C-alpha positions as a LaTeX table, in Angstrom:
\begin{tabular}{lrrr}
\hline
Residue & $x$ (\AA) & $y$ (\AA) & $z$ (\AA) \\
\hline
Leu1 & 14.98 & 18.60 & 11.26 \\
Leu2 & 14.55 & 16.17 & 8.35 \\
Phe3 & 10.76 & 15.89 & 8.12 \\
Pro4 & 9.79 & 17.35 & 4.69 \\
Tyr5 & 7.25 & 19.91 & 5.93 \\
Ala6 & 7.26 & 21.95 & 2.71 \\
Asp7 & 6.80 & 18.87 & 0.53 \\
Ile8 & 3.95 & 17.50 & 2.66 \\
Tyr9 & 2.28 & 20.92 & 2.47 \\
Lys10 & 2.63 & 21.00 & $-1.34$ \\
Trp11 & 1.23 & 17.49 & $-1.57$ \\
Met12 & $-1.78$ & 18.17 & 0.67 \\
Ser13 & $-2.47$ & 21.50 & $-1.11$ \\
Tyr14 & $-2.81$ & 20.00 & $-4.60$ \\
Gly15 & $-1.91$ & 23.27 & $-6.28$ \\
Asn16 & $-4.04$ & 25.43 & $-3.97$ \\
Asp17 & $-0.97$ & 27.40 & $-2.89$ \\
Arg18 & $-2.11$ & 30.99 & $-3.55$ \\
Lys19 & $-0.17$ & 31.16 & $-6.84$ \\
His20 & $-3.13$ & 30.81 & $-9.21$ \\
Pro21 & $-6.30$ & 32.94 & $-9.32$ \\
Ala22 & $-8.46$ & 29.79 & $-9.33$ \\
Cys23 & $-6.94$ & 28.19 & $-6.25$ \\
Asp24 & $-9.04$ & 27.46 & $-3.15$ \\
Leu25 & $-7.38$ & 29.35 & $-0.30$ \\
Ser26 & $-9.26$ & 27.33 & 2.32 \\
Tyr27 & $-8.34$ & 23.90 & 0.91 \\
Phe28 & $-5.31$ & 22.98 & 3.04 \\
Gly29 & $-6.95$ & 24.46 & 6.15 \\
Arg30 & $-9.87$ & 22.02 & 5.81 \\
Arg31 & $-7.62$ & 18.94 & 5.92 \\
Glu32 & $-7.64$ & 16.88 & 9.12 \\
Phe33 & $-4.38$ & 15.86 & 10.76 \\
Ser34 & $-4.23$ & 13.82 & 13.92 \\
Phe35 & $-1.40$ & 13.32 & 16.41 \\
Ile36 & $-0.66$ & 10.55 & 18.88 \\
Leu37 & 1.57 & 11.94 & 21.60 \\
Gly38 & 4.04 & 10.10 & 23.79 \\
Thr39 & 1.57 & 10.13 & 26.66 \\
Asp40 & $-0.94$ & 8.17 & 24.52 \\
Val41 & $-2.97$ & 11.33 & 24.06 \\
Tyr42 & $-4.83$ & 11.25 & 20.75 \\
Leu43 & $-5.38$ & 14.66 & 19.15 \\
Arg44 & $-7.86$ & 14.48 & 16.28 \\
Tyr45 & $-9.15$ & 17.23 & 13.99 \\
Gln46 & $-5.95$ & 19.26 & 13.94 \\
Ser47 & $-5.83$ & 21.74 & 11.05 \\
Phe48 & $-3.38$ & 24.33 & 9.77 \\
Asn49 & $-3.62$ & 27.31 & 7.46 \\
Asn50 & $-0.14$ & 26.96 & 6.01 \\
Ala51 & 3.12 & 24.99 & 6.11 \\
Ala52 & 4.59 & 27.13 & 8.89 \\
Gln53 & 1.65 & 26.46 & 11.22 \\
Met54 & 1.90 & 22.73 & 10.53 \\
Glu55 & 5.65 & 22.68 & 11.16 \\
Asn56 & 5.37 & 24.70 & 14.38 \\
Ser57 & 2.63 & 22.44 & 15.72 \\
Ile58 & 4.55 & 19.23 & 14.95 \\
Lys59 & 7.71 & 20.59 & 16.56 \\
Arg60 & 5.79 & 21.75 & 19.59 \\
Glu61 & 3.81 & 18.53 & 20.15 \\
Cys62 & 6.50 & 16.05 & 18.98 \\
Pro63 & 3.89 & 13.40 & 18.08 \\
Phe64 & 4.85 & 9.73 & 18.00 \\
Lys65 & 2.55 & 9.34 & 15.00 \\
Ile66 & 0.94 & 11.68 & 12.47 \\
Asp67 & $-2.19$ & 10.56 & 10.65 \\
Ile68 & $-3.75$ & 12.26 & 7.65 \\
Gly69 & $-7.51$ & 12.39 & 7.25 \\
Ala70 & $-10.02$ & 13.87 & 4.84 \\
Val71 & $-10.61$ & 17.37 & 3.55 \\
Tyr72 & $-13.86$ & 18.53 & 5.16 \\
Asn73 & $-16.40$ & 21.11 & 4.07 \\
Val74 & $-15.33$ & 23.32 & 7.01 \\
Asp75 & $-12.23$ & 23.73 & 9.15 \\
Pro76 & $-12.04$ & 20.53 & 11.31 \\
Ala77 & $-10.73$ & 22.48 & 14.30 \\
Lys78 & $-13.90$ & 24.64 & 14.24 \\
Arg79 & $-16.37$ & 21.81 & 13.55 \\
Asn80 & $-18.28$ & 22.41 & 16.80 \\
Ala81 & $-19.26$ & 25.88 & 15.67 \\
Tyr82 & $-21.51$ & 24.42 & 12.99 \\
Ala83 & $-24.89$ & 22.80 & 13.62 \\
Gly84 & $-26.91$ & 20.48 & 11.42 \\
Glu85 & $-26.68$ & 16.95 & 10.04 \\
Asn86 & $-24.28$ & 17.75 & 7.18 \\
Ala87 & $-22.61$ & 20.74 & 8.78 \\
Phe88 & $-19.34$ & 18.83 & 9.13 \\
Thr89 & $-18.72$ & 16.21 & 6.47 \\
Pro90 & $-15.73$ & 14.91 & 4.46 \\
Val91 & $-15.67$ & 16.05 & 0.83 \\
Glu92 & $-12.31$ & 14.74 & $-0.40$ \\
Lys93 & $-9.77$ & 12.10 & 0.51 \\
Glu94 & $-7.16$ & 10.12 & $-1.37$ \\
Leu95 & $-8.22$ & 6.60 & $-2.29$ \\
Val96 & $-6.09$ & 4.56 & 0.09 \\
Phe97 & $-5.12$ & 0.92 & 0.60 \\
Asp98 & $-3.55$ & $-0.75$ & 3.63 \\
Ile99 & $-1.87$ & $-4.17$ & 3.33 \\
Asp100 & $-0.44$ & $-5.88$ & 6.43 \\
Met101 & 1.93 & $-8.83$ & 6.47 \\
Ser102 & 0.20 & $-10.27$ & 9.54 \\
Asp103 & $-2.79$ & $-11.09$ & 7.29 \\
Tyr104 & $-0.55$ & $-13.60$ & 5.47 \\
Asp105 & 0.34 & $-15.65$ & 8.54 \\
Asp106 & $-1.36$ & $-18.75$ & 7.15 \\
Val107 & 0.90 & $-18.83$ & 4.07 \\
Arg108 & 4.27 & $-17.87$ & 5.55 \\
Tyr109 & 6.29 & $-20.06$ & 7.88 \\
Cys110 & 9.34 & $-17.87$ & 8.49 \\
Cys111 & 7.60 & $-15.20$ & 10.62 \\
Ser112 & 4.28 & $-14.34$ & 12.21 \\
Gly113 & 2.48 & $-11.28$ & 13.53 \\
Ala114 & 4.41 & $-8.06$ & 13.15 \\
Asn115 & 7.68 & $-9.78$ & 12.28 \\
Ile116 & 9.04 & $-9.70$ & 8.73 \\
Cys117 & 12.13 & $-11.04$ & 6.97 \\
Gln118 & 13.64 & $-11.33$ & 3.48 \\
Lys119 & 11.70 & $-14.57$ & 2.86 \\
Cys120 & 8.20 & $-13.19$ & 3.42 \\
Trp121 & 8.59 & $-9.51$ & 2.44 \\
Pro122 & 8.26 & $-10.39$ & $-1.30$ \\
Leu123 & 4.55 & $-10.97$ & $-0.57$ \\
Met124 & 4.31 & $-7.19$ & $-0.09$ \\
Thr125 & 6.26 & $-6.61$ & $-3.31$ \\
Ile126 & 3.76 & $-8.78$ & $-5.18$ \\
Ala127 & 0.86 & $-6.87$ & $-3.61$ \\
Ile128 & 2.35 & $-3.58$ & $-4.84$ \\
Lys129 & 2.79 & $-4.92$ & $-8.37$ \\
Val130 & $-0.74$ & $-6.32$ & $-8.61$ \\
Ile131 & $-2.59$ & $-3.33$ & $-7.10$ \\
Asp132 & $-0.46$ & $-0.70$ & $-8.84$ \\
Ser133 & $-0.92$ & $-2.32$ & $-12.23$ \\
Ala134 & $-4.69$ & $-2.60$ & $-11.82$ \\
Leu135 & $-5.06$ & 0.97 & $-10.59$ \\
Arg136 & $-3.20$ & 2.27 & $-13.64$ \\
Glu137 & $-4.44$ & $-0.09$ & $-16.35$ \\
Asp138 & $-8.00$ & $-0.81$ & $-15.20$ \\
Phe139 & $-8.93$ & 2.51 & $-13.58$ \\
Gly140 & $-6.61$ & 4.92 & $-15.40$ \\
Phe141 & $-5.13$ & 6.44 & $-12.25$ \\
Thr142 & $-1.70$ & 8.03 & $-12.60$ \\
His143 & $-0.57$ & 9.63 & $-9.34$ \\
Ile144 & $-0.04$ & 6.72 & $-6.97$ \\
Leu145 & 2.19 & 6.87 & $-3.90$ \\
Trp146 & 3.36 & 3.68 & $-2.16$ \\
Val147 & 4.75 & 3.96 & 1.37 \\
Tyr148 & 6.35 & 1.44 & 3.72 \\
Ser149 & 4.35 & 1.44 & 6.96 \\
Gly150 & 7.49 & 1.32 & 9.09 \\
Arg151 & 6.87 & $-2.16$ & 10.43 \\
Arg152 & 4.99 & $-4.93$ & 8.61 \\
Gly153 & 3.15 & $-3.58$ & 5.60 \\
Val154 & 2.57 & $-1.00$ & 2.91 \\
His155 & 0.15 & 1.87 & 2.29 \\
Cys156 & $-1.06$ & 3.16 & $-1.05$ \\
Trp157 & $-2.32$ & 6.69 & $-1.73$ \\
Val158 & $-4.14$ & 7.30 & $-5.04$ \\
Cys159 & $-4.04$ & 11.06 & $-5.50$ \\
Asp160 & $-5.68$ & 11.75 & $-8.85$ \\
Ala161 & $-8.43$ & 14.38 & $-8.59$ \\
Arg162 & $-11.22$ & 11.95 & $-9.50$ \\
Ala163 & $-9.90$ & 9.43 & $-6.94$ \\
Arg164 & $-9.96$ & 12.06 & $-4.19$ \\
Arg165 & $-13.57$ & 12.96 & $-4.98$ \\
Leu166 & $-15.01$ & 9.44 & $-4.85$ \\
Asn167 & $-17.87$ & 8.92 & $-2.41$ \\
Asn168 & $-18.02$ & 5.99 & 0.01 \\
Ala169 & $-20.12$ & 3.82 & $-2.32$ \\
Gln170 & $-17.63$ & 4.30 & $-5.15$ \\
Arg171 & $-14.69$ & 3.55 & $-2.85$ \\
Ala172 & $-16.43$ & 0.39 & $-1.66$ \\
Ala173 & $-16.94$ & $-0.70$ & $-5.28$ \\
Ile174 & $-13.22$ & $-0.31$ & $-5.99$ \\
Ala175 & $-12.34$ & $-2.15$ & $-2.79$ \\
Asp176 & $-14.67$ & $-5.00$ & $-3.83$ \\
Tyr177 & $-12.95$ & $-5.11$ & $-7.24$ \\
Phe178 & $-9.78$ & $-6.14$ & $-5.39$ \\
His179 & $-11.58$ & $-8.34$ & $-2.85$ \\
Val180 & $-10.53$ & $-11.70$ & $-4.25$ \\
Tyr181 & $-9.16$ & $-13.23$ & $-1.06$ \\
Lys182 & $-12.20$ & $-13.76$ & 1.19 \\
Gly183 & $-11.10$ & $-16.74$ & 3.23 \\
Asn184 & $-9.62$ & $-17.32$ & 6.62 \\
Glu185 & $-7.57$ & $-20.01$ & 8.32 \\
Asn186 & $-10.60$ & $-22.30$ & 8.73 \\
Ser187 & $-12.21$ & $-22.00$ & 5.29 \\
Arg188 & $-11.40$ & $-24.48$ & 2.54 \\
Lys189 & $-12.21$ & $-22.05$ & $-0.27$ \\
Lys190 & $-10.23$ & $-18.86$ & 0.28 \\
Val191 & $-10.53$ & $-17.02$ & $-3.02$ \\
Phe192 & $-13.50$ & $-16.29$ & $-5.27$ \\
Leu193 & $-12.45$ & $-15.86$ & $-8.88$ \\
Gly194 & $-15.85$ & $-15.30$ & $-10.48$ \\
Gly195 & $-17.43$ & $-17.30$ & $-13.30$ \\
His196 & $-16.04$ & $-19.81$ & $-15.76$ \\
Ala197 & $-13.44$ & $-17.42$ & $-17.19$ \\
Leu198 & $-11.09$ & $-15.27$ & $-15.16$ \\
His199 & $-11.55$ & $-11.51$ & $-15.31$ \\
Pro200 & $-8.89$ & $-9.96$ & $-17.61$ \\
Ser201 & $-7.37$ & $-8.15$ & $-14.63$ \\
Leu202 & $-6.96$ & $-11.45$ & $-12.78$ \\
Val203 & $-5.53$ & $-13.12$ & $-15.88$ \\
Arg204 & $-2.92$ & $-10.37$ & $-16.13$ \\
Ser205 & $-2.05$ & $-10.64$ & $-12.44$ \\
Tyr206 & $-1.87$ & $-14.42$ & $-12.59$ \\
Gln207 & 0.25 & $-14.69$ & $-15.71$ \\
Gln208 & 2.59 & $-11.75$ & $-15.16$ \\
Val209 & 3.03 & $-11.73$ & $-11.39$ \\
Leu210 & 1.35 & $-14.36$ & $-9.22$ \\
Arg211 & 2.16 & $-17.66$ & $-10.93$ \\
Pro212 & 5.85 & $-16.83$ & $-11.60$ \\
Phe213 & 6.29 & $-15.65$ & $-8.00$ \\
Phe214 & 4.52 & $-18.68$ & $-6.52$ \\
Glu215 & 6.42 & $-21.23$ & $-8.59$ \\
Glu216 & 9.83 & $-19.57$ & $-8.63$ \\
Glu217 & 10.04 & $-18.08$ & $-5.14$ \\
Leu218 & 7.26 & $-18.78$ & $-2.64$ \\
Leu219 & 6.89 & $-22.52$ & $-3.22$ \\
Cys220 & 10.49 & $-23.34$ & $-2.27$ \\
Gly221 & 11.16 & $-20.26$ & $-0.14$ \\
Gln222 & 8.41 & $-21.22$ & 2.30 \\
Ser223 & 8.68 & $-25.00$ & 1.63 \\
Leu224 & 4.95 & $-25.16$ & 1.00 \\
Leu225 & 4.82 & $-28.87$ & 0.14 \\
Glu226 & 7.76 & $-30.23$ & 2.14 \\
Thr227 & 5.93 & $-31.52$ & 5.23 \\
Glu228 & 2.59 & $-33.18$ & 5.80 \\
Glu229 & 1.36 & $-30.27$ & 7.90 \\
Lys230 & 2.06 & $-27.84$ & 5.07 \\
Phe231 & 0.90 & $-29.88$ & 2.09 \\
Glu232 & $-2.37$ & $-30.83$ & 3.82 \\
Lys233 & $-3.36$ & $-27.15$ & 3.74 \\
Ile234 & $-3.03$ & $-27.22$ & $-0.04$ \\
Leu235 & $-4.69$ & $-30.60$ & $-0.47$ \\
Glu236 & $-7.70$ & $-29.26$ & 1.46 \\
Met237 & $-8.30$ & $-26.81$ & $-1.41$ \\
Ile238 & $-8.85$ & $-29.66$ & $-3.88$ \\
Pro239 & $-12.51$ & $-30.79$ & $-3.86$ \\
Asp240 & $-11.81$ & $-34.19$ & $-5.48$ \\
Glu241 & $-11.13$ & $-36.78$ & $-2.75$ \\
Ser242 & $-9.70$ & $-39.36$ & $-5.17$ \\
Ile243 & $-6.99$ & $-36.94$ & $-6.30$ \\
Thr244 & $-6.11$ & $-35.77$ & $-2.81$ \\
Ala245 & $-5.93$ & $-39.39$ & $-1.59$ \\
Lys246 & $-3.62$ & $-40.33$ & $-4.47$ \\
Leu247 & $-1.32$ & $-37.33$ & $-3.88$ \\
Arg248 & $-1.31$ & $-37.86$ & $-0.14$ \\
Gly249 & $-0.40$ & $-41.53$ & $-0.57$ \\
Glu250 & 2.44 & $-40.73$ & $-2.96$ \\
Trp251 & 3.86 & $-37.98$ & $-0.76$ \\
Leu252 & 3.59 & $-39.83$ & 2.54 \\
Gly253 & 5.09 & $-42.95$ & 1.03 \\
Asn254 & 7.99 & $-41.01$ & $-0.40$ \\
His255 & 8.38 & $-38.15$ & 2.06 \\
His256 & 12.16 & $-38.33$ & 2.25 \\
Arg257 & 13.97 & $-36.58$ & $-0.53$ \\
Ser258 & 16.13 & $-38.88$ & $-2.62$ \\
Ser259 & 19.79 & $-38.29$ & $-2.00$ \\
Asn260 & 20.37 & $-38.52$ & $-5.74$ \\
Ser261 & 17.65 & $-36.01$ & $-6.60$ \\
Lys262 & 18.83 & $-32.46$ & $-7.22$ \\
Glu263 & 15.31 & $-31.13$ & $-7.67$ \\
Asp264 & 13.57 & $-29.45$ & $-4.75$ \\
Ile265 & 10.83 & $-31.66$ & $-3.31$ \\
Asn266 & 8.38 & $-28.73$ & $-3.28$ \\
Arg267 & 8.81 & $-28.21$ & $-7.01$ \\
Val268 & 8.51 & $-31.93$ & $-7.77$ \\
Arg269 & 5.31 & $-32.25$ & $-5.75$ \\
Trp270 & 3.80 & $-29.12$ & $-7.28$ \\
Glu271 & 4.35 & $-30.41$ & $-10.81$ \\
Lys272 & 2.74 & $-33.72$ & $-9.78$ \\
Leu273 & $-0.26$ & $-31.86$ & $-8.30$ \\
Lys274 & $-0.67$ & $-29.77$ & $-11.45$ \\
Ser275 & $-0.45$ & $-32.87$ & $-13.61$ \\
His276 & $-3.31$ & $-34.55$ & $-11.71$ \\
Leu277 & $-5.52$ & $-31.44$ & $-11.77$ \\
Gln278 & $-4.90$ & $-30.29$ & $-15.33$ \\
Ser279 & $-5.03$ & $-33.66$ & $-17.07$ \\
Gly280 & $-8.76$ & $-34.14$ & $-16.48$ \\
Lys281 & $-11.65$ & $-32.74$ & $-18.48$ \\
Gln282 & $-13.32$ & $-30.99$ & $-15.55$ \\
Lys283 & $-12.74$ & $-27.24$ & $-15.76$ \\
Trp284 & $-13.42$ & $-26.81$ & $-12.06$ \\
Leu285 & $-10.43$ & $-29.04$ & $-11.27$ \\
Arg286 & $-8.14$ & $-27.12$ & $-13.60$ \\
Arg287 & $-9.32$ & $-23.93$ & $-11.87$ \\
Cys288 & $-7.98$ & $-25.41$ & $-8.59$ \\
Val289 & $-4.39$ & $-24.67$ & $-9.60$ \\
Glu290 & $-5.26$ & $-21.00$ & $-10.07$ \\
Glu291 & $-7.19$ & $-20.92$ & $-6.81$ \\
Ile292 & $-4.21$ & $-22.30$ & $-4.87$ \\
Val293 & $-1.87$ & $-19.70$ & $-6.39$ \\
Phe294 & $-4.32$ & $-16.85$ & $-5.73$ \\
Ser295 & $-4.90$ & $-18.06$ & $-2.16$ \\
Tyr296 & $-1.20$ & $-17.87$ & $-1.39$ \\
Thr297 & $-0.22$ & $-14.73$ & $-3.29$ \\
Tyr298 & $-3.11$ & $-12.33$ & $-4.07$ \\
Pro299 & $-3.11$ & $-9.07$ & $-2.04$ \\
Arg300 & $-5.09$ & $-9.13$ & 1.20 \\
Leu301 & $-6.54$ & $-5.69$ & 1.86 \\
Asp302 & $-7.91$ & $-4.04$ & 4.98 \\
Met303 & $-11.23$ & $-3.28$ & 3.29 \\
Gly304 & $-12.44$ & $-0.75$ & 5.85 \\
Val305 & $-9.48$ & 1.56 & 5.18 \\
Thr306 & $-10.36$ & 1.84 & 1.49 \\
Lys307 & $-14.15$ & 2.12 & 1.80 \\
Leu308 & $-14.49$ & 5.11 & 4.14 \\
Thr309 & $-13.67$ & 8.70 & 3.17 \\
Asn310 & $-13.02$ & 9.77 & 6.76 \\
His311 & $-10.51$ & 6.98 & 7.52 \\
Leu312 & $-7.11$ & 8.14 & 8.80 \\
Leu313 & $-3.80$ & 6.82 & 7.48 \\
Lys314 & $-0.27$ & 7.31 & 8.75 \\
Ala315 & 1.65 & 10.12 & 7.05 \\
Pro316 & 4.78 & 9.33 & 5.04 \\
Phe317 & 8.10 & 10.09 & 6.77 \\
Cys318 & 6.76 & 9.35 & 10.25 \\
Val319 & 8.93 & 7.16 & 12.47 \\
His320 & 7.33 & 3.92 & 13.61 \\
Pro321 & 7.47 & 4.01 & 17.43 \\
Lys322 & 8.18 & 0.26 & 17.82 \\
Thr323 & 10.79 & $-0.25$ & 15.08 \\
Gly324 & 12.26 & 3.24 & 14.80 \\
Arg325 & 12.05 & 2.88 & 11.01 \\
Val326 & 10.98 & 5.81 & 8.85 \\
Cys327 & 7.84 & 5.34 & 6.74 \\
Val328 & 9.53 & 5.91 & 3.40 \\
Pro329 & 8.02 & 5.96 & $-0.11$ \\
Ile330 & 8.56 & 2.95 & $-2.38$ \\
Asp331 & 9.06 & 3.29 & $-6.12$ \\
Pro332 & 6.57 & 0.77 & $-7.58$ \\
Ala333 & 8.68 & 0.44 & $-10.74$ \\
His334 & 11.55 & $-0.91$ & $-8.61$ \\
Cys335 & 9.64 & $-2.30$ & $-5.62$ \\
Glu336 & 11.49 & $-5.64$ & $-5.77$ \\
Glu337 & 14.66 & $-3.74$ & $-4.82$ \\
Phe338 & 13.12 & $-2.29$ & $-1.65$ \\
Asp339 & 14.51 & $-3.72$ & 1.61 \\
Pro340 & 12.47 & $-2.82$ & 4.72 \\
Met341 & 15.37 & $-3.83$ & 6.95 \\
Ala342 & 17.63 & $-1.26$ & 5.29 \\
Val343 & 15.41 & 1.84 & 5.60 \\
Pro344 & 16.69 & 4.76 & 7.68 \\
Thr345 & 15.88 & 4.62 & 11.38 \\
Leu346 & 15.63 & 7.40 & 13.95 \\
Ser347 & 18.90 & 6.30 & 15.56 \\
Ser348 & 20.79 & 5.92 & 12.26 \\
Leu349 & 19.69 & 9.39 & 11.09 \\
Lys350 & 20.69 & 10.90 & 14.42 \\
Lys351 & 24.16 & 9.38 & 14.04 \\
Glu352 & 24.43 & 10.79 & 10.53 \\
Leu353 & 23.40 & 14.25 & 11.70 \\
Asp354 & 25.75 & 14.15 & 14.69 \\
Ala355 & 28.74 & 12.77 & 12.79 \\
Pro356 & 31.36 & 15.39 & 11.86 \\
Lys357 & 31.59 & 16.08 & 8.17 \\
His358 & 35.25 & 16.52 & 7.24 \\
Glu359 & 35.63 & 19.31 & 4.78 \\
Asn360 & 38.88 & 21.22 & 4.30 \\
Gly361 & 40.19 & 19.46 & 7.36 \\
Glu362 & 37.54 & 21.01 & 9.66 \\
Gly363 & 34.98 & 19.01 & 11.63 \\
Lys364 & 31.46 & 20.17 & 10.93 \\
Lys365 & 28.05 & 18.69 & 11.76 \\
Leu366 & 25.69 & 17.87 & 8.94 \\
Glu367 & 23.30 & 20.77 & 8.41 \\
Ser368 & 19.59 & 20.47 & 7.72 \\
Gly369 & 19.17 & 19.57 & 4.06 \\
Gly370 & 22.57 & 17.91 & 3.95 \\
Arg371 & 22.99 & 14.43 & 2.59 \\
Thr372 & 21.61 & 11.59 & 4.71 \\
Ser373 & 20.32 & 8.07 & 4.02 \\
Leu374 & 16.86 & 9.63 & 3.73 \\
Asp375 & 17.78 & 11.45 & 0.52 \\
Glu376 & 16.91 & 8.58 & $-1.81$ \\
Ser377 & 13.41 & 8.32 & $-0.30$ \\
Leu378 & 12.92 & 12.07 & $-0.61$ \\
Thr379 & 13.89 & 11.84 & $-4.28$ \\
Val380 & 11.21 & 9.18 & $-4.85$ \\
Phe381 & 8.62 & 11.34 & $-3.09$ \\
Arg382 & 9.57 & 14.53 & $-4.94$ \\
Ser383 & 9.45 & 12.78 & $-8.30$ \\
Phe384 & 5.89 & 11.67 & $-7.50$ \\
Leu385 & 5.07 & 15.17 & $-6.22$ \\
Asp386 & 6.42 & 17.02 & $-9.27$ \\
Ala387 & 4.25 & 15.00 & $-11.66$ \\
Leu388 & 1.21 & 15.39 & $-9.39$ \\
Leu389 & 1.53 & 19.17 & $-9.01$ \\
Lys390 & 2.05 & 19.61 & $-12.75$ \\
Ser391 & $-1.20$ & 17.76 & $-13.34$ \\
Cys392 & $-2.99$ & 19.81 & $-10.66$ \\
Lys393 & $-1.88$ & 23.09 & $-12.24$ \\
Glu394 & $-3.03$ & 21.91 & $-15.67$ \\
Glu395 & $-6.45$ & 20.88 & $-14.33$ \\
Met396 & $-6.78$ & 24.17 & $-12.50$ \\
Glu397 & $-5.87$ & 26.14 & $-15.63$ \\
Ile398 & $-8.37$ & 24.22 & $-17.78$ \\
Ser399 & $-11.15$ & 24.75 & $-15.22$ \\
Tyr400 & $-10.28$ & 28.44 & $-14.84$ \\
Asn401 & $-10.26$ & 29.08 & $-18.60$ \\
Ala402 & $-13.56$ & 27.25 & $-19.01$ \\
Lys403 & $-15.17$ & 29.48 & $-16.37$ \\
Leu404 & $-13.74$ & 32.59 & $-18.04$ \\
Gln405 & $-15.12$ & 31.47 & $-21.38$ \\
Gln406 & $-18.51$ & 30.76 & $-19.81$ \\
Ser407 & $-18.49$ & 34.20 & $-18.21$ \\
Lys408 & $-17.65$ & 35.88 & $-21.52$ \\
Ser409 & $-20.38$ & 33.94 & $-23.28$ \\
Ser410 & $-22.99$ & 34.97 & $-20.73$ \\
Leu411 & $-21.95$ & 38.62 & $-21.06$ \\
Thr412 & $-22.41$ & 38.58 & $-24.84$ \\
Trp413 & $-26.05$ & 37.64 & $-24.34$ \\
\hline
\end{tabular}
């Protein structure tokens, strides 16, 4: 009832909606959709010629999950009718990113695995700010959709035409551009920041987002230096044994917070650590402060999702089967205001639809398209969609006029 079939169709059509002489009538029909049904049946390579076909199929199958794949050179549902090595191959797909909170388990102490709370969710907010800024400022992309995964992470869809047409090698290069965090729980060095000077993109992220978040929120919010178990993880990142021994001795000898001290012990210890590292002449020691901040805050991507054109990603406005939460879009300009615990759920939307709407004293159920808690998310999506479709129409018009001009020029000869 509330799934925005028409909007999803407009999005996946990218202006190829039969309203312009230059549109590709086969475009939407070559897009792969996949369904996971309640019986754990996985239906891949579903395709539809129009919005009505897509809506009818979704209503008929009632999938627990809808994934969106690539646009292929032929109709995915008829792929077996074609023979040859490149007879069925992906030709377009949004550049996508997948960031999961479970990949941050070594730097959060409030939750683990699929669980999230108000203390650790800001790590996802920081990931959105860093990636979104780099995509716009470093790569010049404009049409970027961020979506809550419904449980523990976020998805990013870069929908500019040149992003959709990237090949696997180009996607891998962009993924590697963001591949700063390369460590794991057992490695001392977790981030690789390049040469002697930080890349301008990393400088921007560090100064504008990462350092303020680490020092003002994460440090105290997760009590990163409060106990020996926690501060040892940070001391392990410092390659100078004399400094780590001195800090360890000071902190273990004075591990109880003074009753007269109003300053948080995490903040006090962090300033002491910075003082030891930044007072020396060795640049590699001063870099340690940056490495610690990056290790705890820089986005951790699922690289495989970004690198491959044919990778599937969950569609916006699905309902997560384990949480019941709707996968709603997030406005990156106001991502710090997003609360994953407050998003509409299947049960809350059902209650809203079933509740009588009192108007003129008469009880009346909410009709399709009526106001629900999903409206705000739909507004975010439609704002993204309006700007995208306007750009698609302009690109289509420019391409069409160029071909007309080329045709006229050839005729004059």
